[in-house]
C-alpha positions, 0 to 999 in steps of 0.5 A: 515517535509515531508517524500519523497521516491525517486527511482533512474533510469538508471545509478545507477545499479552496479554488486552486487546490491540486494545481501542482498534483494534477499534471503529475498523475494524469492516469488518476485524473483521467479515472476521476473525470470518467467517473465524475462526468466532468473535469476534476481539474476545471472544478478545482482550479477554475470552478466556473459554475461555483460548484466547489462548495456544494457537498456533492462536488466538494466531497469527490474533489477533496477525495481526489486531491487528498489521494494525489497528495498521498501518492506524492507523500509516499514517494519519500518512503515513510510508512506511517504508524496510523492513518486518520481522517476527519469526516470525509477524510476518513475515506482517504485514510481507508484508501491509504490502508488498502480498503479499496483502490482509488476508483472504488473509493471515489465511487463511494465518495461520489455516492456519499456526497450525492446522498448527503446533498439531498438531506435538507432542513437542518443546520450546523454551527461552531461553538468556540471557547467552551468544552464538550461538557459545557456545550452538552449542559447548555443544550440540556438546560435550554431544552434544545432537544433537536440539537446534537453534538456533531464534532468534538474537534478540540477541548474548546471547538465543538460543532453542533447540528440540528433543526434550523430554528433551534440552531438559530435560537442557540446563537444568543444562548451560547454567546451569553455563555462567552462562546463564539458562535459561527453558523456554518454554510451547510444545507443539512444537519450532518453527523446528527440523528437527522442523517439516519435516513441518509445513513440507511441509504448509504449502507445499502450502497456499501453492501454492494461494494467489495472491500479488502482487509486493512493493512494499516491502522485507521482510527474511526471517527465514530468509535474513536478506536481502531478499525478492525482489519475486516468487516468494518462497514458499520464504522463507515456507515455510522459516521454519517449520523454520529459525532466526529470524536477527533479530540478523543482520537488524537488525545489517545495517540498523544497519551501513548507516545510522542506523535508527529502529525502530517496533514495529507491534503490541500490545507493546514486545518488539521495541522493547526487542530492537532497542534492545539490538541497537543497543547491541551489533550484530553486526560486519558487513562492508558491502562483502560486502552486496548492492547492495540493502543498500548502497542503504539509507540516505541514498538511501532517506531522500531523495525518494520518488515519489508518482505523481499521476493526473488526472480529467476535463478533462485529456483530448484526442484523440491524447494519448499517440500518440507513446508508443503508436507507439514504446513497446511497454510503453505500447502493450501496456497501452493495448491491454489497456485497449482490449480490456476496453472493447471487451468491455463496449461493442463500441467501440474506444477506440484507434480513437476516440482515435487514428484517428477524430479529430484533435488539434484536435477537442473530446474531450468524449464521456464514453463515451470520455473516462472510459476514455481518461483512465484508460487513459492514466494506467495505461499511462504508469504501466506505461511508467515502471515498466518504466524502474525509476521506481517509485511509493512512493505514489499520489495520485488526483484525481477519476477518477484515484483509480481509476487510483491504486487499480489501481496500489496493487493495491486493485482489478483493472484489469478491475473499475476499467474496468468501473465507469467504463464503466458510470458513463459510460453512466449519465452519458451518458443521465441527467446531460447539459447539465452542465459545470465552470468553473475560476476563477483567483481565491481560493476566498474569492470563492466564499464571499463572493459566495453570490448569484453562485454560488447555482445551482452547487456548489463542485467543488474547490480546486486551489490558493489562487487556483484553484477549480472550480465545477460544475452545469448549463451554463446556470448556469455560463455565467451565472456566467462572464459575470459573472466576465468583467464583473469581469475574473476569468479563468475557463474552461469545462472540456471536460466535459458533466457536472456532476461533484462537484455535485448533478447527480451525484445523478441517477445515484447509484443507477446509480453505486452499482450499478456499485460493488456487485461491486467486489473491493476489497483493502487498498492495497499502497502508500499512496493519497492521496485528493483526495476525503478529503484524506487517506491512504485506508487502508480500502477501501470502495465508498462512497469511490468514490461520494464521489470523483464526488459530493464536493468535490475537496480537492487543495489541502487534501491537498497541505497535509496531506502536503507535510511528512510525507515528502520527496515527489517528485510525478510527474504522469502526467496527459495535460496536466501539470495537477496539476504546474501546480497545484503550480507555482502553489500549492506552488512549494517542492515537487519536482514533474515532469510526465511529458508535456504536451499540446504533444507530444514525449512520448518526449523528455519521458519520457526527461527525467523518467527522467533527472531522477529517476534522478540 
């Protein structure tokens, strides 16, 4: 069964909408207030000046409430197969698919509402009880030449739009044919030829906006087909002067597979509409649909890919060398990262990683390991994407959360590398002589032997019988010696800093300074955080600090998400570390390692691509 999230448009607003959402997302409310110049909460909950039903206020209000509703819905971890929005709601669907962040989308909707509110001289009406063909024939037979069909909502719910006098005249005509005729309270002929001037103005505005490639399927109102991943402004523009083909869009989905519709917004308008269409869908010849449509269904409801990115301890010299020498996509991405690091430090990451050292040398200098681990994960992501292995979600482990955030379009590549380079410099100068020790026994051992572990911190739990402690190297070696005496296996990790321990407090201010200017955006795909053991919905610099200081809760995270979707876990770490955790802690899951420390990277990647493409 395919999951489809649908977003309502104008007509679904009401005073009081969003009351339960606004307190949960104060940062988004603040952004909205700053962009709108008035209180979105006051408008939606109190509407003291009775503005909520005016187009220029309705559209941004619905966009904000729809967006917050999406954030709340995403907490359940379900990734839908398709997004669709009715008229204005399509801009929330595009937000959900990663076209832009919350603020950019709100700016677009504010402008759309402003442009549409200035259009006058038209009217709209709902015709209930007649199908599209009958409505179209009545328009032709009665010389209603200044009326267009604006919305095809269902088999017997059609919205017409056009000149005021002809809409008024049409009331008796349609009523005599047995239809219910309901004139709508609007000031213009939306979704008709009379919006052409408004459409041209809107296009000029869109041309000045930055758009990202879509990371999910979105259905266009105008074409009743899927948006392309890029270069989709025509679809956004043409929506203003063309009919909303909702009935056809939903019928296509129903023809391809069983569908579960979830309305994301303040009303149940689309829920009832979709239920009606399910009872009486349009006849669709599936063979005439594109491969994208026909791929929906069983294939789409099977495994989804969650890319995993590791942190410190997984690095080694020469990691990815075979890919760098033979895969142009990997090499280009690594060179891009190298240039950013050079600009910041005057040192070459590529020379350090591939020229100056052999694989047998210990790789623990954080000035290089920090950007190297990041760059490797990012470049391997690019390689898999080039071979059509796409991420439906990402999972970050410690430093890997920065890679996950870049892949999910929450932070730019340059900003992420800048932050981790500055953090590495702070750690190198202020937090030395630390380390981390991984221990192969149940974490209860840490809790039951407080005296043994009193000088160190619990850094993370990877699976039931593996946890990591962190602190000063001297204290860790004392613990390791005692564990050896008790025949408990433990290993020092190749790091010189006590990540996820109180040692990080020595560089807290430097860390926070490095995060201050991050340009954070809402993720375009779900980000699962090992720091919070949850879906990271709301971006903020505080989270990045917690990534370094807080405990890594990988075990808790996997426990919480393993039953939410049929996930296929793909490990993009240099050593296959995270897939090893899954092997020993969650053997019932489907997981793959892209590469490992034993070499033959090209062969490993080829095997992975074949396995997940089958």
